[in-house]
N, C-alpha and C positions, 0 to 999 in steps of 0.2 A: 504493500500499499504505500501511497506517497508520503504519509505523514511519518510513515517508519524509516525512511531513507535517512542517512546520517553523511552521506558522502556525495561529493559532486553537487553541494548546495550552494547556491548563490546567495551571498549574504553581503549586499554592498555598505560600505562604511559610511556613506552618506545616504540621504534620503533618496529615493527615486526620483531623478530629475525629470524623467517621462511622466510620472504621475503629478508632480508639482504641474508641469507644463498643461497635461491634461485638464485638471481641476481649474486652472486659468480659462483654458479654451470653454469648458462647461460653462462657468459662471458667465463669460463673455456673451456666449452664445445666447444666455437666457436673458440678459440683459437686452440684447439686440431683438429678442422676441417680443418682450414687453414694451419697448420703444416702438416696434411696428403696430403693434397691436393698439396703443395709445393713437398712433398717426391714423390709423385706418378710421378709430371711432371720432376723430376730432377733427380731421383735415379732409381734403378732396382727394387726397391719394396722388397728388402730382409730385414730380421732382425726381432726381435720378435715384435716390434711396428706393423709392418703389418700384422700380425697374428690376429690383430683386427680391421681390416679396416672398418668391417662393423658397427663397433662402432664409430669410429673416423667420418666416413662419414656422420653419424646422429648427430654429433655435430652442425650443422646447425640449430636442434631444439632450440637451446639455443636462436636464435631471436624470436621463437614463444613464448617463456617462457617470454621473455621480453615483448612482446606485451601484454600478459596476465596480468602481474605484473602491466604493465603501468596502464592499466584499472583499477586495484584494487586500486593503491596506490592514483590516481587522486580523485575517488571516496570518498575513505576514508579520504583524506585530505582536500577536500570541503564540507563536512558535515555541515549545518547549513549556508552556503553562498551562497544559491541560492535566486533567486527571485530580483536579483540586476544586472542591467548592469554593474554597477561599478565593481563589484567583477569578472566579465567576464573579464573586461581590464586588472586588476589586475594580475589575472590569467594567461592571455597571457603574459603580462610581466614576470611573475617570471619565466614560462616555457622557454621564448626566454632567458633571463639570464642564466638559468639553461644548455641549451643545445648549444647554438650558439657561444659563445666565444671559446670555446674549440675546437668546430667544425672548426671555421674559422682558427684557429692556425693550427691545422693539415692540413686542406685543402690549406693553404698559404705553409707549407710546401712540401707538394704533388706537388702544381702548381711550386715550385723553381725546383724540379725534373723534371717535365714535360718541363720546359723551359732549363733544362741542357742538352747540346747536347748528344746523345745516352744513355739516362739513362732510360727512359721509352719509349721503340719505339711503344707500344700498345696505346698510347695516344699522341693526340698531341694539341697545343694550339689552341683554339676557344674561342673568346671573349664572344659570347653567351652563349656557354656551361658553360665557367668559371662562368659567372654572375649568370646563372641557378643554376648551382651547389652550390654557396655559399648562395643562396637564398632558397636552398632545393626545387627548382622546378623541376621535372622530366624531365630529356632530355636525348638525345642519344648521345653516345660518338662519337665524328665525324671519329673515325679511326676503333675502333672495332664494332661499332654498337651497343653495348649494352646499355640499358637505366638504366644507373647506373650513379652516379655524379662522379666529379673529384676525391673525396676521395671515394674509392668504397663503404665502410661501410655505407656510408650516405645515401645509398637507403633506410635503415629502417626508418630513420628521417624524410623522406618525408610521411611516413604513420602516424608517431607519430605526425607531424604538423597538417596533414589532421583531425586526431582524437583531437588534441587540439583546433583547430578553431571551430569544430561543438560543442565540450563540453562548450567552452567559450560562445557560442550563448545561448546553454542550461541554463548556470547559471542564465539568465535574466528570467527563468520559474520557477515555484513552484519545489521544490525538488522532490515531488511525482511523476511527470509527467517525471523524468530523464529518468526511465528505457523503458517508453512505447515509448518516442522520439527517443533515442538514437537507440533502437531496430528498429523502423520503419526506421529511417534514412540509417542505415546501411544494413539492410538486403533489401530494396528496393534498393540501389546502388549496392549492390552485385547482385541482381536478374536481374537488367538491364544488368549486364555483360554477361548473359546467352544469350540474344538476339542481343549483337553487337559484331563486330569483329573489333577492333580498334588497330593500332599498335601505337598510339599516346601514348607516356609513362604517360602523365598526366591521360589520361582515364584508363590506366591501375591500376595506385594506387586507382582512385576513385572507382572502381568496382572490386576491387580486394577481394576474400574471406578473405585474411588474417584480413581483418578489423573486422570481425567477434571475432577475438581473443581479440579486446580490450573490446567489448561488455560483451565477457565471464568473464573478469576480473571485469568488473562493476557490473555484477549479483552477482558474488562471493561475493564482498565487500558488497553489501546491504543484503545477505542473511547471512552471517557469524555475521553481526549486532543482528540479529533477532532470529536467529534459533540456534540450538545446535546439537551436534553429538556425539555418545559415541566414546570411543577411539578404540572399535573393528572396527566400522565403518570407523572412520579415516585411520587406518591402511589398511582395505579393500580397500578404494579408493586410497591411496598410490599404494598398491600391483597390483591393476588394471590399473594404469597409467604406471607401471615398466613393466606389461605384454604386454601392448597395444604397448610400445617402443620397445620390443622384437619382437612381430608379425610383426611390421614394418620392423625392420632388416632382418625378415626371408623372407617376402613377397615382400619387395622393391617395394612398389606403387609408381605410376608417380609423378611427383613433382606438377601435377596439383591437387592433392588430399591432398596437404600439411596441410589443416586445419585439415582434418581427422587424415592423419598419425602422424602430430606432435602436432596440437592444443589440440585436445582432450586428448591424453595422458598427456601432460603437464598439463591441467586443472585439470585432476583427481590428479597428482602429488601435485599440488599447494593447491587444496582443502582439501585433506588429512591433509598436513601439517599445514594450518592456522588452520583449525577446532582442530587440536591437540594442537596448541599452546593457542588456547582459552580455550582449557580445563585444560592446566596445562603448568609449565615453561618447555620449550623446549630448552636443550643444544646443541649447534652447535660448532665445531672448532673453536677458535678464529680466526685462518688464514683465515679462510673460510668467517667470517663475515667480516674480513677486505677487502679481495678480492671482496665481495658484495659492499662495500663503495666505492671502486674505479675502480667497474665494467665498468663505463662509459669511463673513462679514458683507461683503458684495454681494451675495444672494439673498441676506434679509434686509439689508439697507436699501437698495436700489429701487424698491417699490416707493419709497416717500419721494425720490427724487422724481419719479414719474408721475404722482401724484400731483406735486406741485407744479409740474409742466402742463399736466392734462388741465388743471384747474385755470390756470393762465390761458389756455387754447380755448376751453369751454366759456371763459368770461371775455375772449376776444380783446386780451390785455396785453398780448405778444404784439411788439412792433413790426409794423408792416412788412420791413425789409428782411425779417426773419422767415424766410421760406422753409420748405419741410425738409429740405436736407440739411441746413443750417440748425434747425430744430433738434433735429436727429442727432446730429454730431455732438452739439453742446451737451444735450440729454445723455448720451452715453459717455461723455467726458466727465460730466459731474458725477454721475454714478460711480466711475471708476476711483475718482477722487476721493468721494466721500466713503466709499467702501473701504480705502486704503487708509483713510483717517479712522474709521471705527476700528480697525484690526490693530492699528496701533494704540489708541487711546483705550479701547473697550476690551476688545478681544484678547488680546496678548497679555495685558498687564491683569486684566480679571482673572483670566484662566491661572495665569502663574499664583497671584495671591490666594485665589480659593483654594487651588490645589494644596498648596505650603500650609494653608489653615488645616485642610481636613486631615492631611498626613502628620501635622506635628499634634492635632487632638486624638 
């Protein structure tokens, strides 16, 4: 089994540069997606930016890439820490410190916007909905009926939390049993989804095919340790991923096939880059790596920039010489800047302080 291999295992001294870069790409893709959505709603869709509509609308695939990356990172970082209930508890503790404080900060800001009169009319205050949102328990928005939390991007964190809970339980088992167990659990839960038709948002998460993207990342982490791939095949995998993305843009498959249209292409892209980095040092633009480091902050914070620009567009207070292309460019740049500032001020310092406090306690 892959988990029992002790030789020919690649353990880089530094974090995977390809993973950092892919996280940056995933976050930027999501920013472009929401910027495109905003301009479609509030403008006439003119300008050079809108010539690439089919590109921007598939920026949502950044979420799928994040899920695969998450599975990869978790398996890679927990090697040798199995067969221990204590490590499962520590794992959940670290993941909670990593994702919840920053999520709660931005959820609180969003809550203030909801409570402020005439700010967010598509959302109303509900105590149960708010509590569920802060706890990442899937719930239905009382106004628009969508099964997304108070902070809209938080819907993906519910999937992450479910994956973390299952993984923490499996840390009590032998490492060689991880892949069989995690495959059985998630394939079974997704399979159940084909036989039930429930509108309950919690059930929707538990049976969603997107869960298999975490499994894909787990398999990649295991096999990259024990197998090799020639460079020409690495480039081939990357090319296949790009080609599949292009085909998705051409044929526009239904959202129900997201695992196939987004998940599989992202898996091929990531496989090619990770194996290539295993073979040789891979250089990425420094700014892309920095964006990868701040990707979580960027993911959570960019919605506020988009909301501000949306308000200016809706009230027609944007200067007349700001055409759609300028608006798109400024929106994306501000999102990137705010995300990086958030990473420096909140995420990095907050994580360090809370972790040191918990450990000392």
